C-alpha positions as a Markdown table, in Angstrom:
| # | Residue | x | y | z |
|---|---|---|---|---|
| 1 | Unk | 25.7 | 35.8 | -55.9 |
| 2 | Unk | 27.3 | 38.2 | -53.4 |
| 3 | Unk | 23.9 | 38.6 | -51.6 |
| 4 | Unk | 23.4 | 34.8 | -51.5 |
| 5 | Unk | 26.9 | 34.3 | -50.0 |
| 6 | Unk | 26.3 | 37.1 | -47.5 |
| 7 | Unk | 23.0 | 35.5 | -46.3 |
| 8 | Unk | 24.7 | 32.1 | -46.0 |
| 9 | Unk | 27.5 | 33.5 | -44.0 |
| 10 | Unk | 25.0 | 35.4 | -41.7 |
| 11 | Unk | 23.0 | 32.2 | -41.2 |
| 12 | Unk | 26.2 | 30.3 | -40.3 |
| 13 | Unk | 27.1 | 33.0 | -37.8 |
| 14 | Unk | 23.7 | 33.0 | -36.2 |
| 15 | Unk | 23.4 | 29.3 | -35.8 |
| 16 | Unk | 26.9 | 28.8 | -34.5 |
| 17 | Unk | 26.6 | 27.6 | -30.8 |
| 18 | Unk | 27.6 | 30.0 | -28.2 |
| 19 | Unk | 28.3 | 33.0 | -30.5 |
| 20 | Unk | 26.2 | 36.1 | -30.6 |
| 21 | Unk | 25.4 | 37.9 | -33.8 |
| 22 | Unk | 28.1 | 40.5 | -33.1 |
| 23 | Unk | 30.6 | 37.7 | -32.5 |
| 24 | Unk | 31.7 | 39.2 | -29.2 |
| 25 | Unk | 30.3 | 36.7 | -26.7 |
| 26 | Unk | 31.0 | 32.9 | -26.6 |
| 27 | Unk | 29.7 | 30.4 | -24.1 |
| 28 | Unk | 32.3 | 27.8 | -23.8 |
| 29 | Unk | 33.2 | 24.8 | -21.6 |
| 30 | Unk | 36.8 | 24.2 | -20.5 |
| 31 | Unk | 37.1 | 21.4 | -23.1 |
| 32 | Unk | 35.8 | 23.6 | -25.9 |
| 33 | Unk | 38.4 | 26.2 | -25.0 |
| 34 | Unk | 41.0 | 23.5 | -25.2 |
| 35 | Unk | 39.8 | 22.6 | -28.7 |
| 36 | Unk | 39.8 | 26.2 | -29.9 |
| 37 | Unk | 43.2 | 26.9 | -28.4 |
| 38 | Unk | 44.8 | 23.8 | -30.1 |
| 39 | Unk | 43.2 | 24.8 | -33.4 |
| 40 | Unk | 44.5 | 28.4 | -33.2 |
| 41 | Unk | 47.9 | 27.7 | -31.7 |
| 42 | Unk | 50.8 | 28.9 | -33.9 |
| 43 | Unk | 53.2 | 26.9 | -31.7 |
| 44 | Unk | 51.4 | 23.7 | -32.4 |
| 45 | Unk | 51.3 | 24.5 | -36.0 |
| 46 | Unk | 55.0 | 24.9 | -36.0 |
| 47 | Unk | 55.4 | 21.6 | -34.1 |
| 48 | Unk | 53.2 | 19.9 | -36.7 |
| 49 | Unk | 55.5 | 21.3 | -39.5 |
| 50 | Unk | 58.4 | 19.7 | -37.7 |
| 51 | Unk | 56.5 | 16.4 | -37.8 |
| 52 | Unk | 55.9 | 16.8 | -41.5 |
| 53 | Unk | 59.6 | 17.7 | -42.1 |
| 54 | Unk | 60.7 | 14.7 | -40.2 |
| 55 | Unk | 58.4 | 12.4 | -42.2 |
| 56 | Unk | 59.7 | 13.9 | -45.4 |
| 57 | Unk | 63.3 | 13.3 | -44.2 |
| 58 | Unk | 62.3 | 9.6 | -43.5 |
| 59 | Unk | 60.9 | 9.3 | -47.0 |
| 60 | Unk | 64.1 | 10.8 | -48.4 |
| 61 | Unk | 66.2 | 8.3 | -46.4 |
| 62 | Unk | 64.1 | 5.4 | -47.9 |
| 63 | Unk | 64.7 | 6.7 | -51.4 |
| 64 | Unk | 68.4 | 6.2 | -51.1 |
| 65 | Unk | 67.9 | 2.5 | -51.0 |
| 66 | Unk | 66.2 | 2.5 | -54.5 |
| 67 | Unk | 67.8 | 2.8 | -57.9 |
| 68 | Unk | 68.4 | 6.2 | -59.3 |
| 69 | Unk | 67.9 | 7.1 | -62.9 |
| 70 | Unk | 69.4 | 10.2 | -64.5 |
| 71 | Unk | 69.8 | 11.5 | -68.0 |
| 72 | Unk | 72.3 | 13.8 | -69.6 |
| 73 | Unk | 72.4 | 15.5 | -73.0 |
| 74 | Unk | 75.3 | 17.5 | -74.4 |
| 75 | Unk | 76.4 | 19.2 | -77.6 |
| 76 | Unk | 79.9 | 20.5 | -78.5 |
| 77 | Unk | 81.3 | 22.4 | -81.4 |
| 78 | Unk | 84.7 | 20.9 | -82.3 |
| 79 | Unk | 87.5 | 22.6 | -84.1 |
| 80 | Unk | 88.7 | 21.6 | -87.5 |
| 81 | Unk | 91.4 | 18.9 | -87.5 |
| 82 | Unk | 92.9 | 17.0 | -90.4 |
| 83 | Unk | 91.1 | 13.8 | -91.3 |
| 84 | Unk | 92.8 | 10.4 | -90.8 |
| 85 | Unk | 93.9 | 9.5 | -94.3 |
| 86 | Unk | 95.6 | 6.3 | -95.2 |
| 87 | Unk | 98.0 | 6.2 | -98.3 |
| 88 | Unk | 98.7 | 2.9 | -100.1 |
| 89 | Unk | 101.0 | 2.1 | -102.9 |
| 90 | Unk | 99.4 | 2.4 | -106.4 |
| 91 | Unk | 97.3 | -0.6 | -107.3 |
| 92 | Unk | 94.4 | -1.4 | -109.7 |
| 93 | Unk | 91.9 | -1.4 | -106.8 |
| 94 | Unk | 92.6 | 1.8 | -104.9 |
| 95 | Unk | 93.9 | 5.0 | -106.2 |
| 96 | Unk | 96.5 | 4.9 | -103.4 |
| 97 | Unk | 94.7 | 7.1 | -100.8 |
| 98 | Unk | 91.4 | 6.9 | -98.8 |
| 99 | Unk | 90.0 | 8.5 | -95.6 |
| 100 | Unk | 89.8 | 6.2 | -92.6 |
| 101 | Unk | 88.3 | 8.7 | -90.1 |
| 102 | Unk | 86.6 | 11.8 | -91.4 |
| 103 | Unk | 86.7 | 15.2 | -89.6 |
| 104 | Unk | 83.7 | 15.7 | -87.4 |
| 105 | Unk | 83.1 | 19.3 | -86.2 |
| 106 | Unk | 79.9 | 18.7 | -84.0 |
| 107 | Unk | 79.4 | 16.2 | -81.1 |
| 108 | Unk | 75.9 | 15.2 | -79.9 |
| 109 | Unk | 75.4 | 12.9 | -76.9 |
| 110 | Unk | 72.4 | 11.4 | -75.0 |
| 111 | Unk | 73.2 | 9.4 | -71.8 |
| 112 | Unk | 71.0 | 7.4 | -69.4 |
| 113 | Unk | 72.5 | 6.3 | -66.1 |
| 114 | Unk | 71.1 | 3.8 | -63.6 |
| 115 | Unk | 72.7 | 3.3 | -60.2 |
| 116 | Unk | 71.7 | 0.8 | -57.5 |
| 117 | Unk | 73.5 | 0.4 | -54.2 |
| 118 | Unk | 74.0 | -3.2 | -53.4 |
| 119 | Unk | 75.9 | -3.0 | -50.0 |
| 120 | Unk | 76.8 | 0.1 | -48.0 |
| 121 | Unk | 77.9 | -1.4 | -44.8 |
| 122 | Unk | 74.3 | -1.1 | -43.4 |
| 123 | Unk | 74.6 | 2.7 | -43.8 |
| 124 | Unk | 71.4 | 3.1 | -45.8 |
| 125 | Unk | 69.2 | 0.7 | -43.7 |
| 126 | Unk | 70.4 | 2.2 | -40.4 |
| 127 | Unk | 69.9 | 5.7 | -41.8 |
| 128 | Unk | 66.3 | 4.8 | -42.7 |
| 129 | Unk | 65.7 | 3.5 | -39.2 |
| 130 | Unk | 67.2 | 6.6 | -37.6 |
| 131 | Unk | 65.0 | 8.8 | -39.7 |
| 132 | Unk | 61.9 | 6.8 | -39.0 |
| 133 | Unk | 62.5 | 6.8 | -35.2 |
| 134 | Unk | 63.2 | 10.6 | -35.3 |
| 135 | Unk | 59.9 | 11.1 | -37.1 |
| 136 | Unk | 58.1 | 9.1 | -34.5 |
| 137 | Unk | 59.8 | 11.2 | -31.8 |
| 138 | Unk | 58.6 | 14.5 | -33.3 |
| 139 | Unk | 55.0 | 13.2 | -33.3 |
| 140 | Unk | 55.3 | 12.6 | -29.6 |
| 141 | Unk | 56.9 | 16.1 | -29.2 |
| 142 | Unk | 53.7 | 17.4 | -30.9 |
| 143 | Unk | 51.6 | 15.5 | -28.4 |
| 144 | Unk | 53.7 | 16.9 | -25.5 |
| 145 | Unk | 53.3 | 20.4 | -26.8 |
| 146 | Unk | 49.5 | 19.8 | -27.2 |
| 147 | Unk | 49.3 | 18.5 | -23.6 |
| 148 | Unk | 51.2 | 21.6 | -22.3 |
| 149 | Unk | 49.0 | 23.9 | -24.2 |
| 150 | Unk | 45.9 | 22.1 | -22.9 |
| 151 | Unk | 47.1 | 22.5 | -19.3 |
| 152 | Unk | 47.8 | 26.2 | -19.9 |
| 153 | Unk | 44.3 | 26.7 | -21.3 |
| 154 | Unk | 42.8 | 25.0 | -18.3 |
| 155 | Unk | 44.8 | 27.1 | -15.9 |
| 156 | Unk | 43.6 | 30.3 | -17.7 |
| 157 | Unk | 40.0 | 29.1 | -17.8 |
| 158 | Unk | 39.9 | 28.3 | -14.1 |
| 159 | Unk | 41.7 | 31.5 | -13.2 |
| 160 | Unk | 38.9 | 33.4 | -14.9 |
| 161 | Unk | 36.4 | 31.3 | -13.1 |
| 162 | Unk | 38.1 | 32.1 | -9.8 |
| 163 | Unk | 38.2 | 35.8 | -10.6 |
| 164 | Unk | 34.4 | 35.8 | -11.4 |
| 165 | Unk | 33.6 | 33.9 | -8.2 |
| 166 | Unk | 35.7 | 36.3 | -6.2 |
| 167 | Unk | 33.9 | 39.2 | -7.8 |
| 168 | Unk | 30.5 | 37.6 | -6.9 |
| 169 | Unk | 31.7 | 37.2 | -3.3 |
| 170 | Unk | 32.9 | 40.8 | -3.2 |
| 171 | Unk | 29.6 | 42.0 | -4.6 |
| 172 | Unk | 27.7 | 40.0 | -2.0 |
| 173 | Unk | 29.9 | 41.5 | 0.7 |
| 174 | Unk | 29.2 | 45.0 | -0.6 |
| 175 | Unk | 25.4 | 44.2 | -0.5 |
| 176 | Unk | 25.8 | 42.8 | 3.0 |
| 177 | Unk | 27.7 | 45.9 | 4.4 |
| 178 | Unk | 25.2 | 48.2 | 2.7 |
| 179 | Unk | 22.4 | 46.5 | 4.5 |
| 180 | Unk | 24.4 | 46.8 | 7.7 |
| 181 | Unk | 24.9 | 50.5 | 7.1 |
| 182 | Unk | 21.2 | 51.0 | 6.7 |
| 183 | Unk | 20.5 | 49.2 | 9.9 |
| 184 | Unk | 23.2 | 51.2 | 11.7 |
| 185 | Unk | 21.8 | 54.5 | 10.4 |
| 186 | Unk | 18.3 | 53.5 | 11.7 |
| 187 | Unk | 19.7 | 52.6 | 15.1 |
| 188 | Unk | 21.7 | 55.9 | 15.1 |
| 189 | Unk | 18.5 | 57.9 | 14.3 |
| 190 | Unk | 16.8 | 56.2 | 17.2 |
| 191 | Unk | 19.7 | 57.0 | 19.5 |
| 192 | Unk | 20.7 | 53.4 | 20.0 |
| 193 | Unk | 24.2 | 53.7 | 18.4 |
| 194 | Unk | 26.9 | 56.3 | 18.4 |
| 195 | Unk | 28.2 | 58.2 | 15.4 |
| 196 | Unk | 31.6 | 56.4 | 15.7 |
| 197 | Unk | 29.9 | 53.0 | 15.0 |
| 198 | Unk | 28.3 | 54.5 | 11.9 |
| 199 | Unk | 31.8 | 55.7 | 10.7 |
| 200 | Unk | 33.2 | 52.1 | 11.2 |
| 201 | Unk | 30.5 | 50.7 | 8.9 |
| 202 | Unk | 31.1 | 53.4 | 6.3 |
| 203 | Unk | 34.8 | 52.7 | 6.4 |
| 204 | Unk | 34.1 | 49.0 | 5.9 |
| 205 | Unk | 31.8 | 49.7 | 3.0 |
| 206 | Unk | 34.5 | 51.8 | 1.3 |
| 207 | Unk | 37.0 | 49.0 | 1.7 |
| 208 | Unk | 34.4 | 46.5 | 0.4 |
| 209 | Unk | 33.7 | 48.6 | -2.7 |
| 210 | Unk | 37.4 | 48.9 | -3.3 |
| 211 | Unk | 37.8 | 45.2 | -3.1 |
| 212 | Unk | 34.9 | 44.8 | -5.6 |
| 213 | Unk | 36.7 | 47.2 | -8.0 |
| 214 | Unk | 39.9 | 45.1 | -7.7 |
| 215 | Unk | 38.0 | 41.9 | -8.4 |
| 216 | Unk | 36.4 | 43.5 | -11.5 |
| 217 | Unk | 39.9 | 44.4 | -12.8 |
| 218 | Unk | 41.0 | 40.8 | -12.1 |
| 219 | Unk | 38.2 | 39.5 | -14.1 |
| 220 | Unk | 39.1 | 41.7 | -17.1 |
| 221 | Unk | 42.8 | 40.6 | -16.9 |
| 222 | Unk | 41.8 | 37.0 | -16.6 |
| 223 | Unk | 39.5 | 37.3 | -19.5 |
| 224 | Unk | 42.3 | 38.8 | -21.7 |
| 225 | Unk | 44.6 | 36.0 | -20.5 |
| 226 | Unk | 42.2 | 33.3 | -21.5 |
| 227 | Unk | 41.6 | 34.9 | -24.9 |
| 228 | Unk | 45.3 | 35.3 | -25.6 |
| 229 | Unk | 45.9 | 31.6 | -24.6 |
| 230 | Unk | 43.2 | 30.2 | -26.9 |
| 231 | Unk | 43.9 | 32.6 | -29.8 |
| 232 | Unk | 40.7 | 34.7 | -29.7 |
| 233 | Unk | 40.5 | 38.4 | -30.1 |
| 234 | Unk | 41.2 | 40.1 | -26.7 |
| 235 | Unk | 37.9 | 41.9 | -26.7 |
| 236 | Unk | 35.9 | 38.6 | -26.9 |
| 237 | Unk | 33.7 | 37.9 | -23.9 |
| 238 | Unk | 33.8 | 34.3 | -22.9 |
| 239 | Unk | 30.9 | 33.1 | -20.8 |
| 240 | Unk | 32.1 | 30.1 | -18.7 |
| 241 | Unk | 29.9 | 27.0 | -19.0 |
| 242 | Unk | 31.9 | 24.7 | -16.8 |
| 243 | Unk | 31.8 | 24.9 | -13.0 |
| 244 | Unk | 34.2 | 23.8 | -10.3 |
| 245 | Unk | 32.3 | 20.9 | -8.7 |
| 246 | Unk | 32.2 | 20.4 | -5.0 |
| 247 | Unk | 33.0 | 16.7 | -4.9 |
| 248 | Unk | 36.4 | 15.2 | -4.3 |
| 249 | Unk | 38.8 | 15.1 | -7.3 |
| 250 | Unk | 39.6 | 11.5 | -8.3 |
| 251 | Unk | 43.1 | 10.7 | -7.3 |
| 252 | Unk | 43.3 | 7.0 | -7.9 |
| 253 | Unk | 46.2 | 4.7 | -6.9 |
| 254 | Unk | 49.6 | 6.3 | -6.8 |
| 255 | Unk | 51.5 | 3.2 | -8.0 |
| 256 | Unk | 49.1 | 2.7 | -10.9 |
| 257 | Unk | 49.5 | 6.4 | -11.9 |
| 258 | Unk | 53.3 | 6.0 | -11.9 |
| 259 | Unk | 53.1 | 2.9 | -14.1 |
| 260 | Unk | 50.8 | 4.7 | -16.5 |
| 261 | Unk | 52.9 | 7.8 | -16.5 |
| 262 | Unk | 56.1 | 6.0 | -17.2 |
| 263 | Unk | 54.5 | 4.4 | -20.2 |
| 264 | Unk | 52.2 | 7.1 | -21.6 |
| 265 | Unk | 54.1 | 10.4 | -21.0 |
| 266 | Unk | 54.8 | 11.7 | -24.6 |
| 267 | Unk | 58.2 | 13.1 | -23.5 |
| 268 | Unk | 59.3 | 9.6 | -22.5 |
| 269 | Unk | 58.0 | 8.0 | -25.6 |
| 270 | Unk | 59.7 | 10.6 | -27.7 |
| 271 | Unk | 63.0 | 9.9 | -25.9 |
| 272 | Unk | 62.6 | 6.2 | -26.4 |
| 273 | Unk | 62.4 | 6.7 | -30.2 |
| 274 | Unk | 65.4 | 9.0 | -30.1 |
| 275 | Unk | 67.4 | 6.3 | -28.3 |
| 276 | Unk | 66.4 | 3.9 | -31.1 |
| 277 | Unk | 67.4 | 6.5 | -33.6 |
| 278 | Unk | 70.7 | 6.8 | -31.7 |
| 279 | Unk | 71.3 | 3.1 | -31.9 |
| 280 | Unk | 70.7 | 3.2 | -35.7 |
| 281 | Unk | 73.1 | 6.2 | -35.9 |
| 282 | Unk | 75.9 | 4.1 | -34.3 |
| 283 | Unk | 75.4 | 1.4 | -36.9 |
| 284 | Unk | 75.4 | 4.0 | -39.7 |
| 285 | Unk | 78.6 | 5.6 | -38.4 |
| 286 | Unk | 80.3 | 2.1 | -38.4 |
| 287 | Unk | 79.4 | 1.6 | -42.0 |
| 288 | Unk | 82.8 | 3.1 | -43.0 |
| 289 | Unk | 84.4 | -0.1 | -41.7 |
| 290 | Unk | 82.8 | -2.1 | -44.6 |
| 291 | Unk | 83.3 | -1.9 | -48.4 |
| 292 | Unk | 80.7 | -0.1 | -50.5 |
| 293 | Unk | 79.3 | -2.0 | -53.5 |
| 294 | Unk | 77.4 | -0.3 | -56.3 |
| 295 | Unk | 75.7 | -1.6 | -59.4 |
| 296 | Unk | 75.6 | 0.8 | -62.3 |
| 297 | Unk | 74.4 | 0.9 | -65.9 |
| 298 | Unk | 74.8 | 3.3 | -68.8 |
| 299 | Unk | 73.1 | 3.7 | -72.2 |
| 300 | Unk | 74.7 | 6.1 | -74.6 |
| 301 | Unk | 73.3 | 7.4 | -77.9 |
| 302 | Unk | 75.7 | 9.8 | -79.6 |
| 303 | Unk | 76.9 | 11.3 | -82.8 |
| 304 | Unk | 79.7 | 10.3 | -83.3 |
| 305 | Unk | 79.9 | 7.5 | -80.8 |
| 306 | Unk | 83.5 | 7.4 | -79.3 |
| 307 | Unk | 83.4 | 3.7 | -78.8 |
| 308 | Unk | 83.0 | 3.0 | -82.5 |
| 309 | Unk | 86.1 | 3.2 | -84.7 |
| 310 | Unk | 86.7 | 4.5 | -87.2 |
| 311 | Unk | 84.7 | 7.6 | -86.3 |
| 312 | Unk | 81.4 | 8.0 | -88.1 |
| 313 | Unk | 79.4 | 11.2 | -88.4 |
| 314 | Unk | 76.1 | 9.4 | -87.5 |
| 315 | Unk | 74.0 | 8.4 | -84.5 |
| 316 | Unk | 75.1 | 5.1 | -82.8 |
| 317 | Unk | 74.2 | 3.6 | -79.4 |
| 318 | Unk | 76.2 | 1.7 | -76.9 |
| 319 | Unk | 75.7 | 0.5 | -73.3 |
| 320 | Unk | 77.6 | -0.7 | -70.3 |
| 321 | Unk | 76.8 | -2.5 | -67.0 |
| 322 | Unk | 79.2 | -2.9 | -64.1 |
| 323 | Unk | 79.8 | -3.3 | -60.4 |
| 324 | Unk | 82.0 | -1.0 | -58.4 |
| 325 | Unk | 83.6 | -1.8 | -55.1 |
| 326 | Unk | 85.2 | 0.9 | -52.9 |
| 327 | Unk | 86.9 | 0.6 | -49.5 |
| 328 | Unk | 88.7 | 3.2 | -47.4 |
| 329 | Unk | 92.0 | 1.6 | -46.5 |
| 330 | Unk | 93.1 | 4.5 | -44.3 |
| 331 | Unk | 91.3 | 7.7 | -43.4 |
| 332 | Unk | 93.2 | 8.6 | -40.2 |
| 333 | Unk | 90.6 | 7.1 | -37.9 |
| 334 | Unk | 87.7 | 9.2 | -39.2 |
| 335 | Unk | 85.2 | 6.3 | -39.1 |
| 336 | Unk | 86.3 | 5.3 | -35.6 |
| 337 | Unk | 85.8 | 8.8 | -34.3 |
| 338 | Unk | 82.4 | 9.1 | -36.0 |
| 339 | Unk | 81.3 | 5.9 | -34.4 |
| 340 | Unk | 82.6 | 7.1 | -31.0 |
| 341 | Unk | 80.6 | 10.3 | -31.3 |
| 342 | Unk | 77.4 | 8.4 | -32.1 |
| 343 | Unk | 78.0 | 6.1 | -29.2 |
| 344 | Unk | 78.5 | 9.0 | -26.8 |
| 345 | Unk | 75.3 | 10.7 | -28.0 |
| 346 | Unk | 73.4 | 7.4 | -27.5 |
| 347 | Unk | 74.7 | 7.2 | -23.9 |
| 348 | Unk | 73.7 | 10.8 | -23.3 |
| 349 | Unk | 70.2 | 10.0 | -24.5 |
| 350 | Unk | 70.0 | 6.9 | -22.2 |
| 351 | Unk | 71.1 | 9.1 | -19.3 |
| 352 | Unk | 68.5 | 11.6 | -20.1 |
| 353 | Unk | 65.9 | 8.8 | -20.1 |
| 354 | Unk | 66.9 | 7.8 | -16.6 |
| 355 | Unk | 66.7 | 11.4 | -15.4 |
| 356 | Unk | 63.4 | 12.0 | -17.1 |
| 357 | Unk | 61.9 | 8.8 | -15.5 |
| 358 | Unk | 62.9 | 10.0 | -12.1 |
| 359 | Unk | 61.5 | 13.5 | -12.8 |
| 360 | Unk | 58.2 | 12.0 | -14.0 |
| 361 | Unk | 57.8 | 9.8 | -10.9 |
| 362 | Unk | 58.5 | 12.8 | -8.7 |
| 363 | Unk | 56.1 | 15.0 | -10.6 |
| 364 | Unk | 53.3 | 12.4 | -10.4 |
| 365 | Unk | 53.9 | 11.9 | -6.7 |
| 366 | Unk | 53.9 | 15.6 | -5.9 |
| 367 | Unk | 50.8 | 16.3 | -8.0 |
| 368 | Unk | 49.0 | 13.3 | -6.4 |
| 369 | Unk | 49.7 | 14.6 | -2.9 |
| 370 | Unk | 48.7 | 18.1 | -4.0 |
| 371 | Unk | 45.3 | 16.7 | -5.2 |
| 372 | Unk | 44.8 | 15.0 | -1.9 |
| 373 | Unk | 45.6 | 18.2 | -0.1 |
| 374 | Unk | 43.3 | 20.2 | -2.3 |
| 375 | Unk | 40.4 | 17.7 | -1.6 |
| 376 | Unk | 40.9 | 18.3 | 2.1 |
| 377 | Unk | 41.3 | 22.0 | 1.6 |
| 378 | Unk | 37.9 | 22.1 | -0.1 |
| 379 | Unk | 36.3 | 20.3 | 2.8 |
| 380 | Unk | 37.8 | 22.6 | 5.3 |
| 381 | Unk | 36.8 | 25.7 | 3.3 |
| 382 | Unk | 33.3 | 24.4 | 2.8 |
| 383 | Unk | 32.9 | 23.9 | 6.6 |
| 384 | Unk | 34.4 | 27.4 | 7.1 |
| 385 | Unk | 31.7 | 29.0 | 4.9 |
| 386 | Unk | 29.0 | 27.1 | 6.8 |
| 387 | Unk | 30.4 | 28.2 | 10.1 |
| 388 | Unk | 30.9 | 31.8 | 9.0 |
| 389 | Unk | 27.4 | 31.9 | 7.7 |
| 390 | Unk | 25.9 | 30.6 | 10.9 |
| 391 | Unk | 28.1 | 33.0 | 12.9 |
| 392 | Unk | 26.9 | 35.9 | 10.9 |
| 393 | Unk | 23.3 | 34.8 | 11.4 |
| 394 | Unk | 23.7 | 34.6 | 15.2 |
| 395 | Unk | 25.6 | 37.9 | 15.4 |
| 396 | Unk | 23.0 | 39.6 | 13.2 |
| 397 | Unk | 20.3 | 38.4 | 15.6 |
| 398 | Unk | 22.3 | 39.7 | 18.6 |
| 399 | Unk | 22.9 | 43.0 | 16.8 |
| 400 | Unk | 19.2 | 43.5 | 16.1 |
| 401 | Unk | 18.5 | 42.7 | 19.7 |
| 402 | Unk | 21.1 | 45.2 | 20.8 |
| 403 | Unk | 23.4 | 42.7 | 22.6 |
| 404 | Unk | 26.2 | 42.7 | 19.9 |
| 405 | Unk | 28.3 | 45.7 | 18.8 |
| 406 | Unk | 28.8 | 47.0 | 15.3 |
| 407 | Unk | 32.4 | 45.8 | 15.5 |
| 408 | Unk | 31.2 | 42.2 | 16.2 |
| 409 | Unk | 28.9 | 42.3 | 13.2 |
| 410 | Unk | 31.6 | 43.8 | 11.0 |
| 411 | Unk | 34.0 | 41.0 | 12.1 |
| 412 | Unk | 31.6 | 38.3 | 11.2 |
| 413 | Unk | 30.9 | 39.9 | 7.8 |
| 414 | Unk | 34.6 | 40.0 | 7.0 |
| 415 | Unk | 35.0 | 36.4 | 8.3 |
| 416 | Unk | 32.2 | 35.3 | 5.9 |
| 417 | Unk | 33.8 | 37.1 | 3.0 |
| 418 | Unk | 37.2 | 35.6 | 3.8 |
| 419 | Unk | 35.6 | 32.1 | 4.1 |
| 420 | Unk | 33.9 | 32.4 | 0.7 |
| 421 | Unk | 37.2 | 33.6 | -0.8 |
| 422 | Unk | 39.0 | 30.7 | 0.7 |
| 423 | Unk | 36.4 | 28.3 | -0.6 |
| 424 | Unk | 36.7 | 29.8 | -4.2 |
| 425 | Unk | 40.5 | 29.4 | -4.0 |
| 426 | Unk | 40.2 | 25.9 | -2.8 |
| 427 | Unk | 37.8 | 24.6 | -5.4 |
| 428 | Unk | 39.8 | 26.2 | -8.2 |
| 429 | Unk | 43.1 | 24.9 | -6.8 |
| 430 | Unk | 41.5 | 21.4 | -6.8 |
| 431 | Unk | 40.6 | 21.8 | -10.5 |
| 432 | Unk | 44.1 | 22.8 | -11.3 |
| 433 | Unk | 45.5 | 20.0 | -9.2 |
| 434 | Unk | 43.4 | 17.5 | -11.2 |
| 435 | Unk | 44.6 | 19.0 | -14.5 |
| 436 | Unk | 48.2 | 19.0 | -13.3 |
| 437 | Unk | 48.0 | 15.3 | -12.3 |
| 438 | Unk | 46.4 | 14.4 | -15.6 |
| 439 | Unk | 49.1 | 16.2 | -17.5 |
| 440 | Unk | 51.8 | 14.5 | -15.3 |
| 441 | Unk | 50.4 | 11.0 | -16.1 |
| 442 | Unk | 50.2 | 11.8 | -19.8 |
| 443 | Unk | 46.5 | 11.9 | -20.2 |
């Protein structure tokens, strides 16, 4: 059986998409990373536990409206007391003395109680509404936490993508300068260049290799950052399957985005439910101004039964049904102050809603403008790469023809590297701007 289980586990591991046999390499898209991160997140698990706790509290509040049934059993050992004996004058029927109530030295009792609230000044119904709305709010809190985590994962993913692309650009730059160094060495051997120009290229190559080393370290750190964010072992190698596309990021209409955001943002929806819970809390606090009416019933089965006289050392049952009404005539303003506190907290929640709406509108506007700017930056950076590539081609031709200096060629090589670096930053910044705008709208 152990061998069979081992083989099955091995087959599952081999057939799992994107995972090597050693379990150290995974090919993942950005959406797959989001799914893994949400599944592994301890913070989201804690947030889900808050949702479950709030739902249980709502169910508890509902139970207060239903009748409660309780039972009680008791036993007591009683001390010896004289029996209740009645003495009569001598007569032909009685001998003049008989026991009216015997001595009982043990008491047994079984009780069943039923209680049903009839009217509590709307305290129970408003308490249930407050608990239900609070539970709904925690669900939207979970959605907000999930959205935040999703954005953090996308940032980590695209930061790794940027680090990898910068490493590619640095490696290409090293290859380019190495070719330049070989050409310079050939020209030097033919007496066409000076030793000083060779030293310039060698210095540039050293700097390029140092830049490549820095980008390799950045890739390692970005990989660790992504693994940590999505809950994978830090040594896991994630192969990125998503690419930053070169087309414009979809921005849409700003007014439409604002309308959607003010409706769909989970933080706003959670606060709306908390405001409704606050309104119910005000009603619940005011319940003290009303009388409380309870229906109760009791069934008693005891030996002896205290309601039966004279006392009998045997099991007897009895029952009672009644209605109780209570009302606080004076409690030094406690109910008033409780209602005042609830009203103040409700007003605070409404003020927070107004502030949050302003913040959401501002955030959507800022992220919308950032995406438009990022789209333009990609176009400029793309043109810059094309221009730097053409400039290098022309300068390379001139250098081969002996009409351009080593410094000119080095400058165009550096310009091309900088242009490629700027383009990488631009396309990743656009991806992040898109993700930020989606998060701001509540998508």
